[in-house]
N, C-alpha and C positions, 0 to 999 in steps of 0.2 A: 794595720788591723786586718789585711786579708792573709798574713802568715800566722797572725793568731788563731782565725778560722779555720786555715788549714790544718794548723796544731792541733786543733781540738776535733776536728773530722780523724784525723789520723789514731787519735788517741782513742775516741770512741771506735773505730774500727777495729784496733789493736784489742781493748775490753773486751769485745762481741766474739772475737777470734776466739780468746782465750777460754770465753765461757762457753763457747762451742767446742773446745776441746777437754774441758773440764766434763761437760755432757757427756761427750762420746765413751770419755775414759770411766765416768760412773757406770754407761749403759755397757760397756763392755765388762764393766767389773761385775755386775750382775748376772750378764750372759753366763761369764765365766762360773761364778758361782753357782747357777742354774743347770750347769751340765751334770750329764747321770754320773753314779758311782760307777767306775770304770769296772768294778767286781761283778757289777749287777746283772742280772741275766733278765734279757726283756720278754713281756713289757712286765715292769718291777709292779709287785701285788701291793696295791695301797687300801688298807682299811679303813673304813669310813662309817663313824658312829654319831649316832644324833640322840642329844637327850634333852627334852623339854622339861623346863623347871617352873616355869608359870605361863599362863598365857593371860595377855588384856585384852584390850578390847577386840572384837570380833565384828569385822564391818561387813556384813553380806553385801550389802549396795556397792560399795566399791572393790570387793573383792580382796582384802586384806586381812591380815590379822595382825596383833602386838604379840610378841614371845622372847621369854629369856632362856636362849637355848645354847647347851655345850655341842661342841663341833671336834670331835677328834679325828686325828688322821694317823696310822701307824704304818712305818715300813721299814726296812731292815736295811742297814747300810753297814757292810763290813768293815770298812775302812774305820768306822768309830769306834771298834772294838778295843777294851781297854782293860787294864788288869786291876780286879777290885780290891786286890791287897793293896797297891799303890797307892789307888784313890780313896779308900777307905769306907767302900762301901759299893754295891754294884749297880747303882743307879746316880746318875749325875741330873739334876735339875738347876732349870734355869727359867727366872721369870725378870719381868720389867726389862731393864736397859741389856742385862746380861743375856734374856732371850733375844731383841732386838739384834744385838752384835753377834749371838750365836748362829741365827739363822743366815746371816749374811754369810757365814763360812762353811756351811754344809749346804748340802742338795736339801729340797724339799718339794714337793707337788707344786706347792702355789696354787693351791685349788681357789675358786671363785664361788660364792654364794649368787646365783644367777638372779632368784626372783626377792632380793632383798630392796626395797624401796627406800633411796636415799642413803645418808650416813647414819651407820648404827649410834644409837644413843649410849653404847658403853661395849667396849671391847677390852677383855681380859683374857691373859695367856699364861700358858707354862709348857714348858718344852722338859720332856723326861728322855735321856740318854742310857741305856742299859747295857752292860758289861758286853753282851754277846752282839751288841750293834742294832737292838731294836729301837726304833726310834716314835715317840708318841707325842704329838702335838696338839694340845685342846685349847681351843678359843671358846670364851663365853660371849656372848654376844645378845645383847639388849636392841633389837630392832622390829621394824615393821616389815612384813613378808606378804608379797602378793600370793595368790590360789586362786582354786577354781573350785566355786561352791555351786552344789546341785542341788536344786530345790524341790524336784519331783515328787518327793515323798514327805515334804513340811506338812505340820511339823515332827514328823516320825523319820526325819532325816539324820543322815551318818556323813559328817563333813571330815575330808583328810586336809590338814593342815601340811603343807609342802613345803619341804626345806630342796630348793634343788641346787645341787653342786654341781659343778663343771670346771674341767680344765681347760684354758685357755693358750697353754704353752706348751704342754706335752702330748703327742697324740695317742692314740688308741695301740698303737703300736710299741709306744714307750713305757705307758702306764696303765695297768688295770684296776677299776676301782672294784673292789670286795667287802664283802662281810665274813667273817669266821664266827667262831661262835662268841669268842671274847668281846668282839664289838657288839652281837647282838644282846650281848649281858648288860652292857652299859646304855642301851638304846632304850626310846620309848619316854612315858611320861615319867615325872618324879612320882614316888609313892605317896606321898602326902600333899600332892598338888592339890589345889581349889579351883573348882571351875564352875561359875555361877550359871544355872541351867544347863549344862552340859555332863555327860559322863566319859572321863578317860577311858580309850579301848587302846589297842594295839599299836604298832607302827611297824610297818614293810618296807623296804628298798627294791627301787626298781632301777635297774642298770638298762643303759642306751649310749647309743651313739650320736654326734651332729657333725655334720659337714662342715667344714671352715671355706673360706675363702678361697683358700690356696687348693682345696680339693681333699686335704687330709680329713680324716675323721678322728673327733676329740672325744674321750668318753666324759660320759655323765653318770650321774647318779642322783636320784630323787626319792628324798624321805617323806613318808607319807604317815602322820600321826593322827590316828581316828578319834573323833569326838562324836557322840551321839548324844541330840537334843533332848532334853528332858520335855514330853508334849504337852502334861497335863495341866500346867498353869496356861500354858496359849490355848488349848481347846475349851477350858473352862471360863476363860475371858473372851472368847470370842463365840461358842455355843449359847452360853447363856443368854445373853443380850438377843441373839438370833432367834431364840425359842420364845424369848417373852413378846418380841415384836409380833410373832404369830399368833400366841398363846390367848391376848385378850380380847381380839375380834373373831377368833374361832369359837371361844366360850359363848359369845354373845350371838353369833349364827347357830348354832348346834343347840346349845343349852338353855337361853334363855329367850323367852317371847317377847321380841321386839318388833318395831316396823320396819319397812327396808331403808328408811332415813337413815337413822345412827345405825343402823349395821354397816351401809356404803360410808358413813363417815368414819368411822373406825379402818376400814379397809383403805380409805384414802390416807388417813394418818399412819397405816402400818407401811404403805408404799412409801410415804415419807421418810420413815424411819430407817426402811430398807435401804434406800438410797446413800441417806448419812451414813448408815452401817459400812455399806460398799464404800464410800469416800473415806472413811476412817482406817478401813482394810489398804486401801491405796496408798495411803500417806505413811500408814505405819509400816507397811511390807511390800514397798515399791519393787524389789526384785523379784517378787513372784508373777509366774505367767500367767496366761488366761487358764490354763489348766491345773492351777491349785485346787487345795481342798476349800480353801475360803472361797476364790471364784465358782467352783461347784455348790457350795452351800448359797450364795447368792442367785446364782440361776435357780435353784430348787424354790429358793423363796419366792422369786417372781412368779414361778410355774404356779405354785400352792397359791398364791395370792389371785392369780388369774382363775384359777378352778374355784375357788371361794367368793369371789366375787361373781362368776357365772351362776353358781347355785343360789346365791343370794337374789339375784335378779330373776333367776326362773323358779326352781323348787321351793322356794323360801319367800317368793312374792306370790301372796294369794291370788293377785289378777291374773296371772300366767298358769299358776300351778291348778286351778278349779277348774280352767276351762281345758287341760290336758289329761290330769288323773284326777281321779277318785280319792275322796279322803282316806279310806282303808291303804290303799296304794301307797298315798304322801306319808302317811303315819308309819309305814315298814320301811320305805325308803329314809326317811329321818333317822328311824332307829339304827338302822344301818349305817346311815354314814357317820354317825356319833362315835362308832367305834374304830369302822373303817379309814376314815380320811385320817384322824390322826394316827393310826397305825401305820397307813401308808407314808406318812412325813415322816415320824420317826424312822423308819425302815430305809427309806431314802437316804436319811442322814447316816444313820450305822451304816450303809452300804458304803457310802462314800468316805467315811471316815476308814472303815475296813481296807477298802480296796488301795486306798492311799498309804495305809501304812505296810503294807506289801509291795508297793512302787518300788 
């Protein structure tokens, strides 16, 4: 029995050693395949292009978006030149398993999309090798990506859908991520793209470097595809209930003869309605800060209500107004307030909207 256990332990140790050797061999093979082309002048220029085919859910609260994108890398490897006559064309095409096998046997930049969340839902690829040694590797990726949204101008905001591409294997001295005109021509949004509530804009690329744990610097490239929000539906659904909350008690106060009690009742209901509207804004747009347009409207609303309640218990209250002001003065003040107060209220709203649109 003891000999059998010893034999089993020996067999397990031998299998682990074989697996370790195979792993080392695979890693070594990958590292060998990852060596720079011997004829390349450093840093090797790698063209980057990003095309956006469709955009799914834009989650402002989580700072993510879902998209189907095409990412293309272009570089030149003169060791891959071939005679187009003998091949039967000036371009070789590899897809599927042939693509995977070919990439194992040639050098490629092996770039990473750093802001991709989890595993992509779909990845397709194609590899073209041209007779002059030009290599194009295109990946079609459907995934969720992280990005930074800015809401200072909401709902007049323009957001950048970022795709952050970086090198984790080759330093800035070895490769350089660039765009030439051929890369720019295929980048950006697809012409017939459909975006609910947004307008597609342009795309720009920002190159940078990041320092690794070893102290070396690695190249990065971030593509930013810009979307402009369509603000009119949001403004209508927000401003209409806000103005209606203020309209009825204002008419009751300035244009209808009534006692103080029903007027105060309406203003009390207006305050409760504005609190409910504020709660609705907070639930619907939890990503907005205290300086957003909607919060400015709520502040204007509460200030307006305080002013109107003050007028209700003073100028519009005969017990107070008759002791301080004469009837003709009261009449002229009320006539002035009937157009000045609504104009001031609407002017504050318009000013907030205009200033936010230019933020």
